[in-house]
C-alpha positions in Angstrom: 17.4 70.5 -39.9 19.4 67.7 -38.4 18.0 68.2 -35.1 14.4 66.8 -35.7 16.1 63.8 -37.6 18.6 63.4 -34.7 15.3 63.3 -32.0 13.7 61.0 -34.1 16.5 58.2 -34.5 17.3 59.0 -30.5 13.3 58.3 -29.9 13.4 55.2 -32.2 16.9 53.8 -30.1 15.1 54.4 -26.9 12.3 52.8 -28.3 14.6 49.7 -29.5 16.6 49.8 -26.2 13.2 49.7 -24.3 11.8 47.0 -26.3 15.5 45.0 -26.0 15.5 45.5 -22.1 11.6 43.8 -22.0 12.9 41.4 -24.2 16.1 40.5 -22.0 13.7 40.6 -18.6 10.7 38.2 -20.6 13.7 36.0 -21.1 15.4 36.1 -17.7 11.6 35.4 -16.3 11.2 32.5 -19.0 14.7 31.3 -17.7 13.7 31.2 -14.1 10.1 29.6 -15.0 11.9 26.9 -16.8 14.4 26.5 -13.6 11.5 26.1 -11.2 9.5 23.9 -13.3 12.7 21.9 -13.6 13.3 21.8 -10.4 9.7 20.7 -9.9 9.9 18.1 -12.1 13.0 16.6 -10.3 11.0 16.6 -7.2 8.3 14.8 -8.3 10.4 12.1 -10.0 11.8 11.8 -6.4 8.8 11.6 -4.7 7.2 9.3 -7.3 10.4 6.9 -7.1 9.4 6.7 -3.0 5.9 6.1 -3.7 6.8 3.1 -6.1 9.1 2.1 -3.5 6.6 2.4 -0.5 4.0 0.6 -3.1 6.2 -2.2 -3.5 7.2 -2.9 0.2 3.5 -2.8 0.6 3.0 -5.5 -2.4 5.3 -7.5 -0.9 3.7 -7.2 3.0 0.2 -8.3 1.4 2.1 -11.5 -0.7 3.4 -12.2 3.3 -0.1 -11.7 4.8 -1.5 -13.6 2.3 0.9 -16.3 2.9 0.5 -16.3 6.4 -3.6 -16.5 5.8 -2.8 -19.4 3.9 -1.1 -21.1 6.5 -3.4 -20.1 9.3 -6.1 -21.7 7.2 -4.3 -25.2 7.4 -3.4 -24.7 10.7 -7.5 -24.2 11.6 -8.3 -26.9 9.5 -6.2 -29.4 11.1 -7.3 -28.2 14.6 -10.8 -28.5 13.6 -10.4 -32.4 12.6 -8.8 -32.5 15.9 -11.4 -31.4 17.8 -13.9 -33.8 15.7 -11.4 -36.7 16.6 -11.5 -35.4 20.1 -14.8 -35.2 20.0 -15.7 -38.6 18.6 -13.5 -40.2 20.8 -14.8 -38.6 24.0 -18.3 -40.0 22.8 -17.1 -43.6 22.4 -15.5 -43.4 25.8 -19.0 -42.0 27.5 -21.2 -45.0 25.2 -18.4 -47.4 26.6 -18.5 -46.0 30.2 -22.2 -46.3 30.0 -22.5 -49.7 28.6 -20.0 -50.9 31.3 -22.2 -48.9 33.9 -25.3 -50.8 32.5 -23.6 -54.1 32.7 -22.9 -53.4 36.3 -26.0 -52.3 37.1 -27.8 -55.3 35.5 -25.3 -57.9 37.1 -25.6 -56.4 40.9 -29.6 -55.6 40.4 -31.2 -58.2 37.9 -28.9 -60.9 37.5 -30.4 -63.7 39.6 -27.7 -65.8 41.9 
């Protein structure tokens, strides 16, 4: 009579041990997954930090580029004004030369002596 009870208890013990082993393996897998997830999270945080630094540098470069463009526009406007001034002065010089030439031609050929 004791043998079936012992076998039943032994079967229950083996079943309990198997369940405990499966639970232990599941916990170990969970720990590995948690460690991997933690490592991935750390790597992502580091990468995001690097990307933020890169974005900050890019923003600074864009600000510098904007300032350079503003200075370039001012220089181009100044050059354009100087170009117009030079053209105006050239036109005045040409008109004066034409007036002088006209006066010389008139004085030499049309004025009566």
